N, C-alpha and C positions, 0 to 999 in steps of 0.2 A: 724816913725814905719809903716804907711799903706805902705810905697813905698817898705821898708825893706820886706814885710809878702808878698805884690804882686810880687815882685823878686824873693822871695824863692817859693813862689807858682809855678810860671813859668817855675822853675828849676827843680819841679819835672816831667814834661812832658818829656825829654830826660832820666831821670834816670828810669823811668816807662818805658820806650820803651827798652832803653839796657836791664834793667833788665829780661823784659818778653822775649825778644830773648835769653839772655844767656841760661835761663832757656828752652825755648823751643828748642835751640839747644842742651841741654844736654839731655834732655827726647829723641830728636828725634835720638842722639847717642847711644843710650842705645843699647845693642845685643838683638838680637830674634825677633820674629813675634808677634807682639801686637793680631793678629786675631788669630792666631793658638793656643797661649795661653789662648785668650777668650773662644775658643773650647774644652780646654782640650783633654781628650782621644777621645772625638766623631770627628771625621772627618767630615769635611763640602766639599762640593761640589764647584767645581771652581767657579760656577757660584756664590754660597754663599760669596765666598772668594770675589769674583772682586765685588759685590754689598757693602759687606762691606769696602772695600777700597775704592772703589768711593764715598761712604757718607762720610766718614772722611777724604777723599783726604791723603790716606795715600801713593798713588804711585807717589805723585807730589813731585819735589825738595823740599828743607828744605827752601828755601827764598819764593817760592809759595804757600807751606801751612802756614806760618808765617803770608804772605801778605793777605791771605782770613781771617785768625786769626782776622789780626788789623782791616780788614774792618767789620768783627762781630763785634768786640768789639767796634768800634766807632756808632755801631746802638745798643749798650748796649746788645748783645748777646754774652757772654762766653764760646759758644760753650756746648757741648752736651758730655754725656758719654757714653761709649760702652752699657749702658742698656737703652739708649734714655732720659734720665734724665737731664733736664738743668743743667750747672755746676753752675747759680747763685741760683737755688733751696738748691743746698748742702751746699754752703756759706751760704744761708741765716738759715738753718737749724742748722748748728753746728757753726756758728762764736759765738753765747752767750755762748755755755759749754766755747771756746777756752777762752772768755774776761772774764768769773768769773773763769776761773782756773788761768789766769794771773794777775787779781785784787788780789785774795786771796794771789797768789806769792808776789806781790809788797806790800800788806799789812804787809804780815812778814818780807819781805827785810828792809822796813822802821823800823817797830817796834824793830825787834831783832838786824839789823845790826846797827840802829844808837846808841841803847843805848849799845850795846857792844863797839861799837866804841868811844862812849863819857866815858864811865868808864874807858876802857883803855887807853884814851886820856888824861884824866885829873889826871890818877894815873899811868904815865908811869913808867916803872920798879915794879910796885906791884905786888900782886899777883893776882889781878885782869886783869892786863895787862899779864903777861904770859898766864893765862887760856883762855884769846881771842886769842894770837897769837897761841897757842899748838891746839885749837878746830879747829878754822877755817882753819889752816894746815890740819888737818885729815879730814875735811870736803871737801875741794878742792882736796884732793890727791883721795877719791874715787869717781868714776864714778856713775853718776845719775842713772843707772838703778840698781846698785847694793846697793845704798841709798832707792832705791824705795821698792826692796824685803826684806830689811832689816825692812823698816817700816812697810811693810805689816803684817809682821810676827811678830813684837815684839808689835804695837800698834793697831793690828786688830786682830791677832789669838790668841796671847798670853795674851793680855789686854782687847781686847774687847771694846776697847775706839770708832772704826772707823771703818766704812767699808773699805773693801780693794778693793773694783773694784764697776763698775758703777754709777748710779747717783739715786738708790732708796732712799737715806736718805737725800735728800736735799742738804741744803748746807753744813750739816756735811759731805757729799761727795764729797768736795774739800778742806778740811783742810787738810788731810794728803796728797794727791797728791800736794797741793798746798806748805806744807813747802818743800817738796821732790824737786820740782821745783825750790823753791826759795834760795835751799841751798847753793848751788856755788855763788849765787847772794850775798846773804847777808854775806857771808864769804870776800867777796871782799869790799862791803859799808863798814864792821866791820874794817877792814885794811886801807882802804881810809879814813874812818871819823878820824879814831885815829893818822894817820900819818900826815894829813891836819891839827888835832887839836893842836898837840903837837908842830907842826911848828908856830901857829901863836901865841900860849902860851909864844914863846920865844920873841916874837916882841915888839918894843920899847913901841908901844903904849898900850899894857895889863900890862908893866911894871907900867907907867903912872896912869892907872885907879887903878890898887895896891896901888899905893902912893897915891892916893886921899883917899883911906879909902874905895873903894867900898866894897860890898860883894863879895865872890868867885863865887856865883852863878850868882850875877849881870857881872860880868866879865867874865864870859864863857857864860853866856846865851844871853845878849846883844851884846858884844862887839867883843867877838871871834867865835862866831856859826857862824856869815852870812858869814863872810869871808872865813871861813872854808867850808862851804856846797856848794860854786860854782862846784868844782870837783866832789863832790855827788852827787849832783842834775843833773850833765853832764853825769853821771856812770847811776844812776836811771831812767832819762828820756830815754835814748836809750835802758836801759834793759828792760824795760816794752816793747817794739816791740821786743827784742830778747826773751824773754818769752814767747810771742805768736808763735813765729817761730820754738822755740825751745822746744816747748811742745810734739814735736813726740814721744820721748821716754817714759815720762812721762804719755801721754795720752796713749800710749799702754799698758803700765806696770799695769795701772788703769784700762784700758778697758772703758776709758770716749770718747763719740763719738764726738771729737772736731775737727777743722780742721787738727791739725797735724796729727790724727789718717787716716783723709780723704787723706792727702799728704801722706803717708806711703802705704797706700792701695794700692791709684792711680798709685804711681812708681810700684810696683809690677804688676799691669794690665799693663804698660805703656799706660794709659790714659793722653797723652800730656796737653789736654784744661784742664783738671780739675786739675794737678799741676801746669800750668801757671797760671791760674786763682787764683787759693788760693795763692799762693808766688806772684803774683802783689799785692794781697789784705796787705799782710804782708809788702811786701816795702813801701805801700802808708803809713801805720800806722806806720812805722819806720820814714819816712820822717815827718809826721805830729809831731810825740811824739818829732823830733829833733827841729822843729822848736817852739813847745811847750817850750822846756828847752831853745833855746835861748831869748825868749821873759821873760822866768822868770828869767834871768840874770838882767836885769833890776830893777827888784823887789828886789833879794836878794842885788845888788850891785848897789846903786843911782848912782855911778860914770860910770857907762857903758849906752852910748847911741848910738842909731842907727841912728840920723839924720847927 
């Protein structure tokens, strides 16, 4: 197990380098002049333009810019934005908001998605099964930003149950955006759990357990669920990182000061260092969560070994 973890940890290095270069290249390829966009309607003198371009290496070719960025990264410097603020300070300030939002979403995803999937899988063909299939299809077909506006209007403005923007109400501020962020994922979890559970309930070992006179709850909870959870755990583990990286729309709709909103604002301003730094953090979390999922396989299914 230790050798497996060490090998996977070493594999993260080229992945992080490749991901950061791709993001750096895409930001570099964006049309427009970030310095002139920064100035707005106020024209800058040629000397001021040259000074800003020199400070941020904007006149250098792509590979030279990226090489200087990586040299700074090796020293723990992620660069600065156009306001002179270190990128690491932006990440440190905004990361807790994104983590809380993603954790809130993953809780909704696990509780609602697994419950709906188990009820549908155990009672396949019933009213509950059809309700889960129809409701998840509706959720999947609606864009996240539309769900966000509808949730704000229904649960915020009309019913007044939750705040519709900002973080003024503490934990309650994360409930509505967390549910919206988790909506697409919990629909997939419900469908995946239903399919996996229904398939395992037809296996021979389940019929043997029932023939021994075991209670249905024991057959499902002890014998069937563990085998059914492997694809579900794989999806949830990878989705936790996706929720953090995919919170751009949700954080924008609900005006949450997280990393997703920072990426959106930085892309508009073409602040490459900020975008690359934050996205690199997202890639690191994605790799880390996938490693945790791989380790959990051996806990769920004792037949899986890494030696």
